[in-house]
RONU-923773 format. One line per 8 residues: number of its first residue (from 1); for each residue x, y, z of C-alpha. Coordinates in pm, 1 decimal. Layout:
BEGIN
NUM = X Y Z ~ ...
end
This chain:
BEGIN
1 = 522.9 1707.1 2154.5 ~ 786.8 1456.1 2228.6 ~ 901.5 1108.4 2127.3 ~ 1172.3 866.4 2231.4 ~ 1307.2 619.2 1984.7 ~ 1495.0 317.5 2112.9 ~ 1702.0 58.8 1913.6 ~ 1558.3 -281.1 1979.9
9 = 1782.9 -520.5 1776.8 ~ 1904.2 -559.1 1422.4 ~ 1746.5 -260.4 1248.0 ~ 1429.9 -258.3 1464.0 ~ 1329.4 46.3 1670.8 ~ 1039.6 129.0 1903.0 ~ 913.4 484.6 1938.4 ~ 732.3 588.3 2249.5
17 = 522.1 897.3 2200.2 ~ 449.0 1167.1 2451.8 ~ 95.1 1036.4 2471.0 ~ 236.7 693.7 2584.3 ~ 173.5 498.4 2258.7 ~ 437.6 260.2 2114.6 ~ 509.4 236.0 1740.8 ~ 754.0 -20.9 1602.3
25 = 975.9 32.8 1297.6 ~ 1206.6 -203.6 1111.6 ~ 1423.6 -196.8 807.6 ~ 1423.2 -394.0 491.7 ~ 1624.8 -728.5 501.8 ~ 1882.1 -581.1 256.7 ~ 1947.9 -311.4 518.4 ~ 1974.7 -555.7 807.2
33 = 1610.3 -540.1 904.7 ~ 1366.1 -829.2 944.8 ~ 1069.7 -657.5 767.6 ~ 859.6 -686.4 1082.7 ~ 719.6 -336.8 1089.3 ~ 687.5 -24.6 872.2 ~ 989.0 174.0 770.7 ~ 1038.9 504.2 940.6
41 = 963.9 691.2 616.7 ~ 642.7 496.4 568.9 ~ 533.5 621.0 909.8 ~ 615.7 975.1 809.9 ~ 395.0 935.3 505.6 ~ 115.8 763.1 713.9 ~ 136.0 1052.6 965.6 ~ 101.4 1300.9 687.4
49 = -201.0 1123.8 548.9 ~ -355.0 1093.5 898.5 ~ -300.7 1460.6 964.9 ~ -457.8 1553.6 627.5 ~ -757.3 1323.3 688.3 ~ -809.6 1463.7 1038.7 ~ -803.4 1821.2 912.4 ~ -1049.0 1751.6 626.9
57 = -1303.1 1575.9 851.6 ~ -1276.1 1841.7 1123.8 ~ -1310.4 2130.6 873.2 ~ -1612.7 1974.1 707.8 ~ -1783.7 1882.5 1052.3 ~ -1711.1 2247.0 1177.5 ~ -1884.1 2369.0 854.1 ~ -2183.0 2145.8 950.4
65 = -2142.3 1920.1 655.4 ~ -2245.6 1554.6 677.4 ~ -1937.9 1348.2 637.9 ~ -1988.7 984.8 521.9 ~ -1626.1 894.3 455.6 ~ -1274.5 1022.0 395.1 ~ -993.9 847.3 224.7 ~ -651.2 992.9 162.0
73 = -420.7 808.5 -75.3 ~ -54.4 917.0 -64.8 ~ 225.2 849.9 -303.5 ~ 515.4 1003.6 -117.0 ~ 391.3 1364.3 -165.5 ~ 8.1 1383.2 -229.3 ~ -219.7 1580.7 13.4 ~ -528.1 1796.4 10.3
81 = -452.4 2168.5 -53.6 ~ -608.2 2330.8 251.0 ~ -445.7 2088.0 489.0 ~ -110.1 2089.3 317.1 ~ -78.6 2464.4 282.5 ~ -248.2 2575.6 607.8 ~ -330.3 2326.4 871.5 ~ -121.8 2011.0 862.7
89 = 203.7 2072.8 1045.9 ~ 353.4 1753.8 897.8 ~ 292.2 1885.6 545.7 ~ 421.7 2226.1 628.4 ~ 735.1 2085.3 776.9 ~ 797.7 1852.5 485.2 ~ 725.3 2140.1 243.7 ~ 1032.2 2325.1 370.8
97 = 1265.8 2056.2 234.4 ~ 1060.5 1863.1 -22.7 ~ 850.2 1956.9 -316.6 ~ 485.3 1876.1 -238.4 ~ 210.1 1868.1 -493.0 ~ -159.8 1784.4 -424.1 ~ -486.6 1698.9 -592.8 ~ -829.0 1603.4 -457.7
105 = -1171.0 1500.4 -571.8 ~ -1503.3 1562.5 -391.6 ~ -1750.0 1277.0 -457.7 ~ -2112.0 1366.6 -396.1 ~ -2322.9 1068.4 -271.1
end
């Protein structure tokens, strides 16, 4: 995987991922930003949630379970156990430097 982050102006940055996608980031006004895009740490949190949701849906589908929805809510450190401890490389990487706790609830429909 690779990514190039370029300074745009003020405290705005544009990341270009190895798959060719662009992601904008900006800082808070008190830090010189213009609040035009998510903060870098918000994107890290979003990426962790996306990784967790991806793992959960993939694991359930591989187990031939019918999946009707998946929602991951994060508050800086929340994730689902199996993803956080085994599959999600973002959670595993963060776990080396940050305390991560997790909880989950399965809702039958």
